[in-house]
C-alpha positions in Angstrom: 10.4 18.8 11.1 12.4 20.7 8.5 13.5 19.3 5.1 16.9 19.9 3.6 17.4 20.6 -0.1 18.8 17.1 -0.8 15.9 15.5 1.1 13.5 17.6 -1.0 15.1 16.5 -4.3 15.3 12.9 -3.3 11.7 13.0 -2.0 10.6 14.3 -5.4 12.4 11.6 -7.2 11.2 8.8 -4.9 7.6 10.0 -4.9 7.7 10.2 -8.7 9.0 6.6 -8.9 6.2 5.3 -6.6 3.5 7.2 -8.5 4.9 6.1 -11.8 4.9 2.5 -10.7 1.3 2.8 -9.5 0.3 4.2 -12.8 2.2 1.8 -14.9 1.4 -1.5 -13.0 -1.9 -0.5 -11.5 -1.0 -1.3 -7.9 1.7 -2.4 -5.5 3.9 0.7 -5.9 3.2 1.9 -2.3 5.3 -1.0 -1.0 8.3 0.9 -2.3 7.6 4.0 -0.2 9.1 3.0 3.1 12.4 1.6 1.6 12.8 4.6 -0.6 12.3 7.0 2.4 14.8 5.1 4.5 17.5 4.2 2.0 17.2 7.0 -0.6 15.7 10.0 1.1 17.6 9.2 4.2 14.9 9.2 6.9 16.9 7.8 9.8 14.0 6.7 12.0 12.2 3.7 10.5 9.0 4.6 12.4 9.0 8.1 10.9 9.5 6.5 7.4 6.5 4.2 8.0 4.3 7.0 9.4 5.2 9.3 6.5 4.6 6.6 3.9 1.2 5.9 5.5 0.2 9.5 4.8 1.2 9.2 1.1 -0.5 5.8 0.8 -3.9 7.1 2.1 -3.8 10.2 -0.2 -2.8 8.2 -3.3 -5.5 5.6 -2.6 -8.2 8.3 -2.4 -7.1 9.7 -5.7 -7.2 6.3 -7.3 -10.6 5.6 -5.7 -12.2 8.5 -7.5 -11.4 7.1 -10.9 -12.6 3.6 -10.0 -15.8 5.0 -8.5 -16.4 7.0 -11.7 -16.1 3.7 -13.6 -18.6 2.0 -11.3 -16.0 -0.5 -10.0 -16.7 0.0 -6.3 -19.1 -2.2 -4.2 -19.6 0.4 -1.5 -21.5 -1.6 1.2 -19.1 -4.5 1.1 -16.1 -2.2 1.0 -17.5 -0.2 4.0 -17.9 -3.2 6.2 -14.4 -4.5 5.3 -12.9 -1.0 5.9 -14.7 -0.4 9.2 -13.4 -3.7 10.6 -10.0 -3.1 9.1 -9.6 0.4 10.7 -9.8 -1.2 14.1 -7.1 -3.7 13.0 -5.0 -0.9 11.6 -5.1 1.1 14.8 -4.0 -2.0 16.8 -1.4 -3.0 14.2 0.1 0.5 14.0 0.3 0.7 17.8 2.1 -2.6 17.9 4.4 -1.4 15.1 5.4 1.7 17.0 6.4 -0.5 20.0 8.8 -2.7 18.0 12.5 -1.9 17.5 12.9 0.0 14.2 15.5 -2.4 12.6 13.5 -5.5 13.5 10.4 -3.8 12.0 12.4 -3.2 8.8 13.5 -6.9 8.7 9.9 -8.0 9.0 8.9 -5.5 6.3 11.6 -7.0 4.0 10.1 -10.4 4.6 6.7 -9.0 3.7 8.1 -7.6 0.5 9.4 -11.0 -0.6 6.0 -12.6 0.2 4.2 -9.9 -1.8 6.6 -10.3 -4.7 6.0 -14.1 -4.8 2.2 -13.6 -4.5 2.3 -11.0 -7.3 3.7 -13.7 -9.7 0.4 -15.5 -9.4 -2.2 -14.7 -12.1 -5.4 -13.0 -10.9 -8.7 -14.4 -12.1 -11.2 -12.1 -13.6 -14.2 -14.4 -12.9 -16.8 -13.5 -10.3 -20.3 -12.4 -9.6 -20.9 -8.8 -10.8 -24.2 -8.6 -8.9 -22.8 -9.4 -5.5 -24.2 -7.4 -2.6 -23.7 -7.2 1.2 -25.6 -10.1 2.9 -25.7 -11.7 6.3 -23.7 -14.6 4.8 -20.8 -12.5 3.6 -20.8 -9.9 6.4 -18.9 -12.1 8.9 -16.1 -13.1 6.4 -15.8 -9.4 5.3 -15.4 -8.4 9.0 -12.9 -11.1 9.9 -10.7 -10.7 6.8 -11.0 -6.9 7.0 -9.7 -6.9 10.5 -6.7 -9.1 9.7 -5.8 -7.1 6.6 -6.0 -3.9 8.6 -3.8 -5.4 11.3 -1.1 -6.2 8.8 -1.5 -2.9 6.9 -1.3 -0.9 10.1 1.7 -2.8 11.5 3.8 -2.2 8.4 2.3 1.2 7.4 1.3 -0.1 3.9 -1.8 0.0 1.8 -2.3 -3.7 2.0 -4.0 -4.0 -1.4 -2.3 -7.3 -2.0 -4.3 -8.7 0.9 -7.5 -6.7 0.6 -8.4 -7.4 -3.1 -8.0 -11.2 -2.7 -9.8 -11.0 0.6 -12.8 -9.3 -0.9 -12.9 -11.9 -3.6 -12.8 -14.7 -1.1 -15.4 -13.2 1.2 -17.9 -12.2 -1.5 -17.1 -13.8 -4.9 -16.9 -10.4 -6.6 -14.8 -10.1 -9.8 -11.2 -8.9 -9.3 -11.8 -5.6 -11.1 -14.5 -4.7 -8.5 -12.3 -6.0 -5.7 -9.4 -3.7 -6.8 -11.8 -0.7 -6.9 -13.4 -1.6 -3.6 -10.1 -2.3 -2.0 -9.2 1.4 -2.3 -11.9 2.3 0.2 -10.1 0.1 2.7 -6.6 1.2 1.7 -7.4 4.8 2.2 -9.1 4.1 5.5 -6.2 1.9 6.8 -3.6 4.4 5.6 -5.5 7.3 7.3 -5.8 5.3 10.6 -2.2 4.4 10.6 -1.1 7.9 9.7 -3.1 9.4 12.5 -1.7 6.9 15.0 1.9 7.7 14.0 1.2 11.5 13.8 0.0 11.4 17.4 3.5 10.1 18.3 5.1 12.8 16.1 6.3 10.1 13.8 5.4 11.8 10.5 7.7 14.1 8.5 5.0 16.3 7.0 7.2 18.3 4.5 8.6 15.1 3.0 5.1 13.6 3.0 3.7 16.6 1.0 6.6 16.5 -1.5 6.2 12.7 -1.9 2.5 13.1 -2.6 2.8 15.9 -5.1 5.6 14.1 -7.0 3.6 10.9 -6.8 0.6 12.5 -8.5 2.8 13.7 -11.4 4.6 10.3 -11.6 1.2 8.5 -11.7 0.1 10.5 -14.7 3.3 9.6 -16.6 2.9 6.0 -15.5 -0.7 5.7 -16.8 0.4 7.1 -20.2 3.3 4.7 -20.3 1.0 1.9 -19.3 -1.4 2.5 -22.1 1.5 2.3 -24.6 2.9 -0.8 -23.0 -0.5 -2.5 -22.4 0.4 -5.4 -24.6 3.3 -6.1 -22.3 1.3 -5.8 -19.0 2.1 -9.4 -18.0 5.9 -8.9 -18.5 5.8 -5.6 -16.5 4.0 -7.4 -13.6 6.6 -10.1 -13.5 9.4 -7.6 -13.7 7.9 -5.6 -10.8 7.4 -8.7 -8.7 11.0 -9.7 -9.3 12.2 -6.2 -8.3 10.2 -6.3 -5.1 11.7 -9.7 -4.2 15.2 -8.4 -4.9 14.7 -5.2 -2.9 13.2 -7.1 0.0 16.1 -9.6 0.0 18.6 -6.7 0.0 16.7 -5.0 2.9 16.6 -8.2 4.8 20.3 -8.7 4.5 21.0 -5.1 5.7 18.5 -5.3 8.6 19.6 -8.7 9.9 23.1 -7.3 10.3 21.8 -4.7 12.7 19.3 -6.9 14.5 21.8 -9.6 15.2 
């Protein structure tokens, strides 16, 4: 696939926005990748947009994972069991997603955005057991929840962090900061599995993906710097982002429903 000059410029701007949001809010920005690719960059095929965003999601997650790992916020054994089960779910989910009509898939994606926006308005608890380890007791919940999270992430081509972090907390009782760090192991694994599945169907625009990733890295640095300055307003920023996600999802749903019906 080739990339036009306008697509390149819009990819840079869109990737920067996703990266900036991730750096500023600390998560959730990847949900913007597919709508930006479809409605701003102009990727006509929704499946190609989802496959391309999956590539960007996996790379961004790996970059974020490095910083969380350095801070000691990753429970590797719990995360590995969760991710291994989720990769199977992601492969199944992405296969099902490729089989669905593109406009119907966008309509469902829009509904998911609204749900994510509503869930994001809920406050996350910081309580939990820092010393949690992988045991026979929590291995089964980790496997089950991991598979379901991977299924959803693969189907929609998203990172799925909004499902993974709470899922890790529910399965193990670890604090949210550890769940967020550990979730990135699964996000990168799910994104990679989904990207490979879409790439096998030639549903990834590699030039746009590369541009999106490079711009996202620069945008993320700017977002982190802005986040430090606006740390006192973190709660307000989270609410504003959640409301924006709900608004964008509602607009996407309106547009998609017109084509579906």
